[in-house]
PASE-577346 format. One record per atom (N, C-alpha, C): residue in one letter; atom name; x, y, z. Coordinates in Angstrom, 3 decimals. Layout:
BEGIN
PT residu atome xx yy zz
PT A CA X Y Z
...
This chain:
BEGIN
PT residu atome xx yy zz
PT X N 0.687 20.574 -2.726
PT X CA 1.744 19.846 -3.414
PT X C 3.091 20.362 -2.901
PT X N 3.989 19.443 -2.601
PT X CA 5.326 19.840 -2.168
PT X C 6.117 20.336 -3.367
PT X N 7.221 21.026 -3.099
PT X CA 8.073 21.501 -4.191
PT X C 8.592 20.322 -5.006
PT X N 8.888 19.197 -4.344
PT X CA 9.376 18.014 -5.058
PT X C 8.332 17.502 -6.040
PT X N 7.046 17.713 -5.729
PT X CA 5.967 17.291 -6.606
PT X C 5.875 18.101 -7.888
PT X N 6.685 19.143 -7.997
PT X CA 6.688 19.984 -9.198
PT X C 7.679 19.489 -10.251
PT X N 8.404 18.425 -9.940
PT X CA 9.379 17.877 -10.889
PT X C 8.687 17.486 -12.196
PT X N 9.348 17.763 -13.291
PT X CA 8.817 17.395 -14.589
PT X C 7.924 18.448 -15.229
PT X N 7.665 19.546 -14.509
PT X CA 6.873 20.610 -15.112
PT X C 7.613 21.199 -16.309
PT X N 6.846 21.658 -17.274
PT X CA 7.429 22.268 -18.469
PT X C 7.000 23.730 -18.551
PT X N 7.568 24.413 -19.514
PT X CA 7.224 25.826 -19.718
PT X C 5.726 26.015 -19.941
PT X N 5.075 25.043 -20.526
PT X CA 3.632 25.142 -20.780
PT X C 2.804 25.179 -19.499
PT X N 3.405 24.804 -18.368
PT X CA 2.696 24.787 -17.094
PT X C 2.665 26.147 -16.402
PT X N 3.287 27.152 -17.015
PT X CA 3.384 28.477 -16.394
PT X C 2.782 29.539 -17.294
PT X N 2.299 30.605 -16.684
PT X CA 1.568 31.645 -17.417
PT X C 2.390 32.908 -17.667
PT X N 3.466 33.109 -16.924
PT X CA 4.258 34.337 -17.022
PT X C 5.726 33.968 -16.861
PT X N 6.606 34.665 -17.574
PT X CA 8.047 34.394 -17.485
PT X C 8.843 35.670 -17.308
PT X N 9.943 35.549 -16.592
PT X CA 10.912 36.617 -16.387
PT X C 12.282 36.027 -16.699
PT X N 13.045 36.709 -17.530
PT X CA 14.408 36.281 -17.834
PT X C 15.354 36.941 -16.841
PT X N 16.242 36.127 -16.265
PT X CA 17.204 36.607 -15.263
PT X C 18.587 36.107 -15.673
PT X N 19.542 36.996 -15.711
PT X CA 20.904 36.632 -16.076
PT X C 21.659 36.165 -14.835
PT X N 22.298 35.004 -14.930
PT X CA 23.159 34.584 -13.820
PT X C 24.393 35.480 -13.804
PT X N 25.032 35.536 -12.652
PT X CA 26.232 36.349 -12.478
PT X C 27.384 35.445 -12.053
PT X N 28.584 35.881 -12.300
PT X CA 29.776 35.148 -11.918
PT X C 29.720 34.773 -10.444
PT X N 29.305 35.703 -9.620
PT X CA 29.286 35.474 -8.163
PT X C 28.209 34.480 -7.724
PT X N 27.282 34.114 -8.610
PT X CA 26.236 33.160 -8.240
PT X C 26.782 31.742 -8.071
PT X N 27.867 31.431 -8.770
PT X CA 28.453 30.091 -8.673
PT X C 29.117 29.893 -7.316
PT X N 29.050 28.670 -6.828
PT X CA 29.733 28.348 -5.576
PT X C 30.957 27.483 -5.877
PT X N 31.606 26.975 -4.849
PT X CA 32.842 26.204 -5.040
PT X C 32.599 24.891 -5.771
PT X N 31.337 24.471 -5.887
PT X CA 31.024 23.242 -6.607
PT X C 30.780 23.489 -8.096
PT X N 30.871 24.758 -8.511
PT X CA 30.743 25.095 -9.919
PT X C 29.328 25.247 -10.425
PT X N 28.366 25.425 -9.510
PT X CA 26.990 25.673 -9.938
PT X C 26.385 26.792 -9.095
PT X N 25.240 27.290 -9.542
PT X CA 24.567 28.363 -8.815
PT X C 24.190 27.846 -7.425
PT X N 24.572 28.607 -6.415
PT X CA 24.291 28.238 -5.034
PT X C 22.795 28.332 -4.754
PT X N 22.315 27.456 -3.886
PT X CA 20.877 27.360 -3.609
PT X C 20.240 28.666 -3.155
PT X N 20.954 29.497 -2.451
PT X CA 20.369 30.738 -1.945
PT X C 19.895 31.641 -3.083
PT X N 20.518 31.575 -4.224
PT X CA 20.146 32.447 -5.341
PT X C 18.794 32.073 -5.946
PT X N 18.398 30.819 -5.818
PT X CA 17.103 30.409 -6.357
PT X C 15.966 31.171 -5.669
PT X N 16.101 31.398 -4.368
PT X CA 15.078 32.163 -3.658
PT X C 15.051 33.614 -4.127
PT X N 16.190 34.126 -4.512
PT X CA 16.248 35.462 -5.102
PT X C 15.504 35.483 -6.433
PT X N 15.657 34.424 -7.233
PT X CA 14.919 34.336 -8.494
PT X C 13.411 34.313 -8.223
PT X N 12.991 33.574 -7.192
PT X CA 11.577 33.513 -6.828
PT X C 11.054 34.913 -6.499
PT X N 11.773 35.599 -5.611
PT X CA 11.374 36.957 -5.227
PT X C 11.310 37.880 -6.432
PT X N 12.291 37.760 -7.311
PT X CA 12.357 38.636 -8.478
PT X C 11.170 38.438 -9.394
PT X N 10.845 37.196 -9.750
PT X CA 9.756 36.980 -10.699
PT X C 8.411 37.399 -10.111
PT X N 8.172 37.126 -8.843
PT X CA 6.887 37.494 -8.236
PT X C 6.770 39.001 -8.078
PT X N 7.755 39.616 -7.450
PT X CA 7.633 41.043 -7.151
PT X C 7.743 41.920 -8.391
PT X N 8.528 41.514 -9.364
PT X CA 8.584 42.289 -10.596
PT X C 7.236 42.218 -11.322
PT X N 6.612 41.052 -11.288
PT X CA 5.272 40.914 -11.866
PT X C 4.297 41.868 -11.171
PT X N 4.294 41.864 -9.838
PT X CA 3.379 42.715 -9.084
PT X C 3.624 44.193 -9.363
PT X N 4.881 44.585 -9.466
PT X CA 5.215 45.983 -9.767
PT X C 4.752 46.351 -11.176
PT X N 5.050 45.500 -12.152
PT X CA 4.669 45.781 -13.541
PT X C 3.157 45.899 -13.708
PT X N 2.401 45.165 -12.929
PT X CA 0.936 45.197 -13.022
PT X C 0.331 46.277 -12.118
PT X N 1.180 47.090 -11.493
PT X CA 0.765 48.150 -10.581
PT X C -0.032 47.599 -9.394
PT X N 0.365 46.421 -8.936
PT X CA -0.254 45.793 -7.777
PT X C 0.593 45.993 -6.522
PT X N 1.817 46.441 -6.723
PT X CA 2.736 46.745 -5.625
PT X C 3.458 48.030 -5.984
PT X N 3.296 49.020 -5.146
PT X CA 4.024 50.274 -5.302
PT X C 4.978 50.365 -4.118
PT X N 6.221 50.004 -4.383
PT X CA 7.225 49.912 -3.320
PT X C 7.305 51.224 -2.560
PT X N 7.186 51.118 -1.243
PT X CA 7.245 52.291 -0.381
PT X C 5.943 53.063 -0.280
PT X N 4.971 52.774 -1.144
PT X CA 3.709 53.515 -1.145
PT X C 2.502 52.660 -0.769
PT X N 2.533 51.383 -1.115
PT X CA 1.369 50.520 -0.890
PT X C 1.057 50.391 0.597
PT X N -0.223 50.489 0.941
PT X CA -0.670 50.307 2.319
PT X C -0.752 48.830 2.680
PT X N -0.936 47.990 1.670
PT X CA -0.999 46.547 1.891
PT X C 0.221 45.910 1.245
PT X N 0.786 44.929 1.925
PT X CA 1.971 44.240 1.408
PT X C 1.809 42.738 1.604
PT X N 2.444 41.980 0.730
PT X CA 2.465 40.534 0.866
PT X C 3.737 40.111 1.566
PT X N 3.608 39.464 2.698
PT X CA 4.769 38.956 3.430
PT X C 4.923 37.471 3.140
PT X N 6.146 37.045 2.882
PT X CA 6.412 35.626 2.642
PT X C 6.376 34.910 3.983
PT X N 5.497 33.892 4.082
PT X CA 5.365 33.141 5.331
PT X C 5.784 31.686 5.185
PT X N 5.940 31.233 3.938
PT X CA 6.358 29.851 3.706
PT X C 7.009 29.775 2.335
PT X N 8.061 28.973 2.246
PT X CA 8.747 28.826 0.969
PT X C 9.423 27.466 0.902
PT X N 9.608 26.980 -0.325
PT X CA 10.274 25.700 -0.533
PT X C 10.821 25.664 -1.951
PT X N 11.885 24.900 -2.128
PT X CA 12.476 24.737 -3.454
PT X C 13.067 23.336 -3.555
PT X N 12.854 22.709 -4.694
PT X CA 13.486 21.418 -4.997
PT X C 14.331 21.594 -6.244
PT X N 15.488 20.941 -6.246
PT X CA 16.474 21.101 -7.311
PT X C 16.573 19.803 -8.102
PT X N 16.524 19.917 -9.427
PT X CA 16.520 18.741 -10.282
PT X C 17.739 18.667 -11.201
PT X N 18.249 19.807 -11.634
PT X CA 19.470 19.866 -12.440
PT X C 20.123 21.218 -12.196
PT X N 21.435 21.269 -12.378
PT X CA 22.207 22.459 -12.005
PT X C 22.152 23.571 -13.041
PT X N 22.291 24.774 -12.521
PT X CA 22.534 25.974 -13.313
PT X C 23.941 26.439 -12.983
PT X N 24.572 27.141 -13.913
PT X CA 25.899 27.720 -13.649
PT X C 26.076 28.950 -14.533
PT X N 26.832 29.911 -14.033
PT X CA 27.180 31.062 -14.850
PT X C 27.919 30.562 -16.075
PT X N 27.581 30.986 -17.279
PT X CA 26.745 32.119 -17.685
PT X C 25.350 31.725 -18.172
PT X N 24.713 30.732 -17.566
PT X CA 23.363 30.335 -17.968
PT X C 22.386 31.503 -17.850
PT X N 21.343 31.432 -18.656
PT X CA 20.230 32.367 -18.568
PT X C 19.086 31.629 -17.879
PT X N 18.511 32.260 -16.888
PT X CA 17.397 31.699 -16.131
PT X C 16.095 32.242 -16.705
PT X N 15.162 31.353 -16.921
PT X CA 13.801 31.754 -17.283
PT X C 12.923 31.276 -16.129
PT X N 12.398 32.233 -15.366
PT X CA 11.578 31.916 -14.202
PT X C 10.113 31.975 -14.598
PT X N 9.431 30.816 -14.528
PT X CA 8.007 30.737 -14.822
PT X C 7.198 30.944 -13.559
PT X N 6.042 31.571 -13.694
PT X CA 5.220 31.914 -12.544
PT X C 3.771 31.509 -12.797
PT X N 3.149 30.983 -11.747
PT X CA 1.717 30.705 -11.765
PT X C 1.191 30.791 -10.340
PT X N -0.119 30.882 -10.208
PT X CA -0.771 30.878 -8.900
PT X C -1.444 29.525 -8.733
PT X N -1.112 28.844 -7.634
PT X CA -1.662 27.521 -7.377
PT X C -2.807 27.550 -6.371
PT X N -2.804 28.565 -5.500
PT X CA -3.840 28.644 -4.481
PT X C -4.079 30.112 -4.151
PT X N -5.341 30.475 -4.119
PT X CA -5.704 31.862 -3.827
PT X C -6.771 31.866 -2.753
PT X N -6.404 32.365 -1.584
PT X CA -7.344 32.440 -0.472
PT X C -7.831 33.858 -0.268
PT X N -8.420 34.123 0.886
PT X CA -8.923 35.469 1.179
PT X C -7.794 36.441 1.468
PT X N -6.755 35.976 2.168
PT X CA -5.649 36.873 2.502
PT X C -4.287 36.313 2.086
PT X N -4.275 35.154 1.432
PT X CA -2.990 34.567 1.052
PT X C -3.025 34.033 -0.374
PT X N -1.839 33.959 -0.945
PT X CA -1.678 33.421 -2.290
PT X C -0.430 32.552 -2.312
PT X N -0.545 31.402 -2.952
PT X CA 0.610 30.522 -3.128
PT X C 1.045 30.618 -4.591
PT X N 2.242 31.171 -4.779
PT X CA 2.862 31.245 -6.095
PT X C 3.727 30.010 -6.292
PT X N 3.693 29.436 -7.477
PT X CA 4.623 28.370 -7.831
PT X C 5.530 28.892 -8.930
PT X N 6.801 28.576 -8.790
PT X CA 7.821 29.091 -9.687
PT X C 8.611 27.931 -10.269
PT X N 8.799 27.956 -11.579
PT X CA 9.656 26.985 -12.254
PT X C 10.884 27.700 -12.774
PT X N 12.037 27.139 -12.502
PT X CA 13.302 27.717 -12.971
PT X C 13.806 26.872 -14.131
PT X N 13.952 27.507 -15.277
PT X CA 14.377 26.835 -16.501
PT X C 15.752 27.347 -16.919
PT X N 16.624 26.435 -17.293
PT X CA 17.984 26.758 -17.725
PT X C 17.992 26.977 -19.236
PT X N 18.472 28.139 -19.656
PT X CA 18.612 28.471 -21.075
PT X C 17.334 28.137 -21.830
PT X N 17.403 27.283 -22.853
PT X CA 16.222 26.947 -23.650
PT X C 15.583 25.618 -23.260
PT X N 16.000 25.028 -22.135
PT X CA 15.439 23.749 -21.717
PT X C 13.948 23.895 -21.427
PT X N 13.206 22.835 -21.701
PT X CA 11.753 22.862 -21.576
PT X C 11.243 22.319 -20.241
PT X N 12.087 21.590 -19.508
PT X CA 11.706 21.003 -18.223
PT X C 12.425 21.748 -17.098
PT X N 11.747 21.895 -15.968
PT X CA 12.306 22.673 -14.856
PT X C 13.627 22.104 -14.356
PT X N 14.554 23.002 -14.055
PT X CA 15.796 22.649 -13.373
PT X C 15.588 22.686 -11.862
PT X N 14.692 23.560 -11.441
PT X CA 14.306 23.669 -10.036
PT X C 12.878 24.202 -10.016
PT X N 12.173 23.891 -8.953
PT X CA 10.807 24.396 -8.827
PT X C 10.483 24.547 -7.350
PT X N 9.621 25.485 -7.086
PT X CA 9.244 25.700 -5.700
PT X C 8.038 26.599 -5.608
PT X N 7.840 27.088 -4.403
PT X CA 6.704 27.954 -4.160
PT X C 7.025 28.907 -3.038
PT X N 6.261 29.965 -2.967
PT X CA 6.171 30.713 -1.733
PT X C 4.792 31.281 -1.551
PT X N 4.464 31.491 -0.280
PT X CA 3.144 31.950 0.106
PT X C 3.266 33.375 0.636
PT X N 2.484 34.266 0.025
PT X CA 2.338 35.634 0.529
PT X C 1.070 35.698 1.369
PT X N 1.163 36.291 2.544
PT X CA -0.015 36.677 3.309
PT X C -0.072 38.195 3.248
PT X N -1.212 38.707 2.815
PT X CA -1.367 40.154 2.715
PT X C -1.678 40.728 4.090
PT X N -0.940 41.791 4.414
PT X CA -1.109 42.473 5.694
PT X C -1.193 43.975 5.451
PT X N -1.803 44.665 6.417
PT X CA -1.779 46.118 6.423
PT X C -0.382 46.501 6.909
PT X N 0.275 47.381 6.167
PT X CA 1.697 47.655 6.395
PT X C 1.992 48.103 7.828
PT X N 1.210 49.002 8.386
PT X CA 1.495 49.532 9.717
PT X C 1.251 48.517 10.827
PT X N 0.091 47.866 10.795
PT X CA -0.276 46.961 11.891
PT X C 0.323 45.573 11.733
PT X N 0.676 45.215 10.471
PT X CA 1.174 43.875 10.154
PT X C 0.119 42.793 10.401
PT X N -1.144 43.181 10.402
PT X CA -2.255 42.250 10.592
PT X C -2.790 41.822 9.233
PT X N -3.181 40.548 9.101
PT X CA -3.732 40.065 7.822
PT X C -4.960 40.855 7.383
PT X N -5.034 41.053 6.074
PT X CA -6.167 41.722 5.450
PT X C -6.547 40.937 4.192
PT X N -7.744 41.139 3.675
PT X CA -8.084 40.490 2.405
PT X C -7.160 40.976 1.285
PT X N -6.878 40.078 0.358
PT X CA -6.100 40.465 -0.812
PT X C -6.885 41.558 -1.532
PT X N -6.229 42.667 -1.897
PT X CA -6.950 43.728 -2.606
PT X C -7.645 43.181 -3.856
PT X N -8.840 43.711 -4.118
PT X CA -9.670 43.206 -5.215
PT X C -8.942 43.229 -6.557
PT X N -8.247 44.327 -6.856
PT X CA -7.526 44.424 -8.132
PT X C -6.447 43.337 -8.221
PT X N -5.754 43.097 -7.135
PT X CA -4.710 42.064 -7.111
PT X C -5.328 40.695 -7.322
PT X N -6.389 40.416 -6.579
PT X CA -7.050 39.118 -6.696
PT X C -7.542 38.875 -8.120
PT X N -8.157 39.868 -8.725
PT X CA -8.691 39.706 -10.074
PT X C -7.577 39.504 -11.095
PT X N -6.496 40.264 -10.961
PT X CA -5.375 40.119 -11.892
PT X C -4.753 38.737 -11.776
PT X N -4.565 38.247 -10.554
PT X CA -3.992 36.912 -10.366
PT X C -4.897 35.840 -10.960
PT X N -6.196 35.984 -10.765
PT X CA -7.144 35.025 -11.339
PT X C -7.120 35.071 -12.866
PT X N -7.105 36.261 -13.418
PT X CA -7.161 36.417 -14.873
PT X C -5.875 35.997 -15.575
PT X N -4.728 36.250 -14.943
PT X CA -3.458 36.085 -15.649
PT X C -2.588 34.916 -15.200
PT X N -2.694 34.502 -13.957
PT X CA -1.764 33.489 -13.443
PT X C -2.434 32.218 -12.958
PT X N -3.739 32.215 -12.841
PT X CA -4.465 31.106 -12.240
PT X C -4.543 29.921 -13.187
PT X N -4.316 28.710 -12.665
PT X CA -4.399 27.510 -13.489
PT X C -5.507 26.561 -13.076
PT X N -6.203 26.861 -11.979
PT X CA -7.267 25.978 -11.492
PT X C -8.389 26.829 -10.931
PT X N -9.469 26.187 -10.530
PT X CA -10.575 26.915 -9.934
PT X C -10.193 27.384 -8.526
PT X N -10.490 28.620 -8.174
PT X CA -10.133 29.119 -6.849
PT X C -10.858 28.347 -5.753
PT X N -10.158 28.135 -4.620
PT X CA -10.852 27.485 -3.517
PT X C -11.470 28.553 -2.631
PT X N -12.278 28.118 -1.732
PT X CA -13.101 29.054 -0.961
PT X C -12.492 29.439 0.372
PT X N -11.182 29.444 0.469
PT X CA -10.543 29.833 1.734
PT X C -10.890 31.231 2.115
């Protein structure tokens, strides 16, 4: 599914949320949050989740997820001082890759203001070669973020 295909998603479509405060500097000359910051929100919700679940130990983990693909579609504007609620779910889980989908919600709104995805490919940190997703990571993603049956990639 393309990022544009995520339009109309609601908070009920996501399994985990992270609250992020917009900053004055996030606004651009058009008076709304600049598009580059949405990717920062994506990184924040995914990586903070992984850290909190002890699935990523920054600087220590032998395996890391590298972003190899990303997309975002914008449906309504955010602006400082809005509060961002970033919803997270897993849409696809393969042997060495995972596709996270993220919904960005403005303040208390129930429908996404923006939505997108990014794909992590797990690699061994030194060689940068793909490896299977660690078992603990795979199980946690299935148990907590998965919304469909895993495919057999």
